[in-house]
C-alpha positions as CSV (number, residue, x, y, z in Angstrom):
1,A,132.3,138.5,113.3
2,S,131.6,134.8,112.8
3,V,128.3,133.5,111.5
4,A,126.2,132.1,114.4
5,T,123.1,130.9,112.5
6,K,121.9,130.8,108.9
7,K,118.3,129.9,107.9
8,T,115.6,130.7,105.4
9,V,112.6,132.8,106.5
10,L,109.5,134.3,104.9
11,K,109.0,138.0,105.6
12,S,106.7,140.7,104.3
13,K,108.2,142.4,101.2
14,T,109.3,145.9,101.9
15,K,109.6,147.0,98.3
16,L,106.7,146.1,96.0
17,T,106.5,146.5,92.3
18,P,103.7,148.8,91.0
19,E,101.7,145.8,90.0
20,E,102.1,144.2,93.5
21,T,101.1,147.5,95.1
22,A,98.0,147.8,93.0
23,A,97.0,144.2,93.6
24,S,97.6,144.6,97.3
25,E,95.5,147.7,97.6
26,E,92.7,146.1,95.5
27,R,92.8,143.0,97.7
28,R,92.7,145.0,100.9
29,K,89.6,146.9,99.6
30,E,88.0,143.5,98.9
31,I,88.8,142.3,102.4
32,I,87.3,145.4,104.0
33,N,84.2,145.2,101.8
34,G,83.8,141.5,102.8
35,L,84.0,142.3,106.5
36,M,81.5,145.1,106.1
37,N,79.1,142.8,104.2
38,E,79.5,140.2,107.0
39,G,78.2,142.9,109.4
40,K,81.5,143.1,111.4
41,S,81.8,145.9,113.9
42,L,83.9,149.0,113.3
43,E,86.5,147.8,115.8
44,E,86.9,144.4,114.0
45,I,87.3,146.2,110.7
46,Q,89.9,148.6,112.2
47,K,91.8,145.7,113.7
48,A,91.9,144.0,110.3
49,V,93.1,147.2,108.7
50,A,95.8,147.6,111.4
51,D,97.0,144.0,110.6
52,F,97.6,144.7,106.9
53,G,101.3,144.3,106.1
54,T,102.2,142.7,109.4
55,D,103.0,139.1,110.3
56,K,99.3,138.7,111.2
57,D,98.3,139.4,107.6
58,K,98.4,135.9,106.0
59,D,96.8,136.9,102.7
60,P,99.5,136.4,100.0
61,V,98.0,139.2,97.8
62,S,97.5,141.9,100.4
63,N,100.8,141.0,102.1
64,P,103.3,139.5,99.5
65,L,106.1,137.5,101.2
66,A,109.7,137.3,100.2
67,A,112.0,134.3,100.9
68,L,115.1,135.6,102.8
69,L,118.3,134.2,104.1
70,E,118.5,135.2,107.8
71,I,122.1,135.4,108.9
72,A,122.8,136.1,112.5
73,Y,126.2,137.5,113.4
74,A,127.5,138.2,116.9
75,D,126.4,141.8,116.7
76,A,123.5,141.9,114.3
77,M,121.0,140.0,112.1
78,V,121.1,140.5,108.3
79,H,118.3,139.5,105.9
80,V,119.3,138.8,102.2
81,P,116.7,138.1,99.5
82,I,117.2,134.6,98.1
83,E,117.5,136.0,94.6
84,R,120.5,138.1,95.8
85,A,122.2,135.3,97.7
86,Y,124.8,135.0,94.9
87,R,126.3,138.3,96.3
88,L,127.3,136.5,99.5
89,S,130.8,135.1,99.7
90,R,133.0,133.9,102.5
91,Y,135.6,136.4,103.6
92,R,139.1,134.9,103.3
93,A,141.7,137.3,104.7
94,G,144.6,135.3,103.2
95,D,143.4,135.5,99.6
96,A,143.4,139.3,99.3
97,A,146.4,141.3,98.2
98,V,145.1,144.4,100.0
99,K,143.2,143.4,103.1
100,P,140.0,145.4,103.6
101,R,139.2,146.8,107.0
102,L,136.3,145.0,108.6
103,S,133.8,146.6,110.8
104,R,130.8,145.5,112.8
105,V,127.4,145.7,111.2
106,K,126.0,147.9,114.0
107,G,129.3,149.6,114.7
108,E,130.3,153.3,114.3
109,A,132.7,152.6,111.4
110,W,129.9,151.1,109.3
111,A,127.6,154.1,110.1
112,K,130.4,156.6,109.2
113,A,131.2,154.8,105.9
114,K,127.5,154.7,105.0
115,H,127.2,158.4,105.8
116,R,130.3,159.2,103.8
117,V,129.0,157.4,100.7
118,E,125.6,159.1,101.1
119,A,127.3,162.5,101.3
120,N,129.5,161.8,98.3
121,T,126.5,160.6,96.3
122,V,124.6,163.8,97.1
123,Q,127.7,165.9,96.1
124,M,128.1,164.0,92.8
125,A,124.4,164.6,92.0
126,E,124.8,168.3,92.8
127,D,127.8,168.5,90.5
128,V,126.0,166.8,87.7
129,L,123.0,169.1,88.1
130,A,125.3,172.1,88.1
131,L,127.0,170.9,85.0
132,Y,123.7,170.4,83.1
133,A,122.5,173.8,84.3
134,T,125.7,175.4,83.0
135,R,125.2,173.6,79.6
136,E,121.6,174.9,79.4
137,T,122.8,178.5,79.8
138,L,125.6,178.3,77.3
139,N,125.0,179.7,73.8
140,R,126.9,178.5,70.8
141,P,126.4,179.6,67.2
142,P,124.7,176.9,65.1
143,F,126.9,174.7,62.9
144,D,127.8,176.3,59.6
145,P,127.0,173.9,56.8
146,S,129.6,175.6,54.6
147,A,132.3,174.4,57.0
148,E,131.4,170.8,56.4
149,G,134.0,170.5,53.6
150,R,136.8,171.7,55.9
151,V,135.6,169.2,58.6
152,G,135.8,166.4,56.1
153,K,139.3,167.3,55.0
154,F,140.4,167.5,58.7
155,A,139.0,164.1,59.4
156,E,140.7,162.6,56.3
157,S,144.1,163.9,57.6
158,F,144.0,161.3,60.4
159,P,145.3,157.8,59.6
160,Y,142.3,155.6,60.2
161,E,141.3,152.2,59.1
162,P,137.8,150.9,60.0
163,T,137.5,147.6,61.8
164,P,135.7,144.7,60.0
165,D,132.6,145.4,62.2
166,Q,132.6,149.1,61.2
167,K,132.8,148.2,57.5
168,K,129.5,146.4,57.7
């Protein structure tokens, strides 16, 4: 898919830091209290609350914005945060020794690949949890301090010369 358009846009941040979340919530409370003190009707206050976090919310604290690169492809639009733009690169089919299979952003192949990665990630997490659960249940006799001499002799039997960094 070739790039049709590329431009910079400001959009509401979807992931806020804990500090941004706290500041946003505090600012929204201030806005609601200000509207109540002005004697606004309940409908006007509800409309202001409904606008929080949308494009209508122009307050930079209650609705922090992020600068994004908007890249429109033939089949989809992708938003990339400016601070991650370094991850973008032009695809050059001739440069690769092994040519990757390309798929459309909104196509079935992309959805299947994404689903496969999610399933593999869940499986790996389950395996790690099972491993740690097994380790928790295993009992081993404590280390015998009297065996320390034998361990030292065993270690000395290996030819080993420390590196200059290890000597420090």
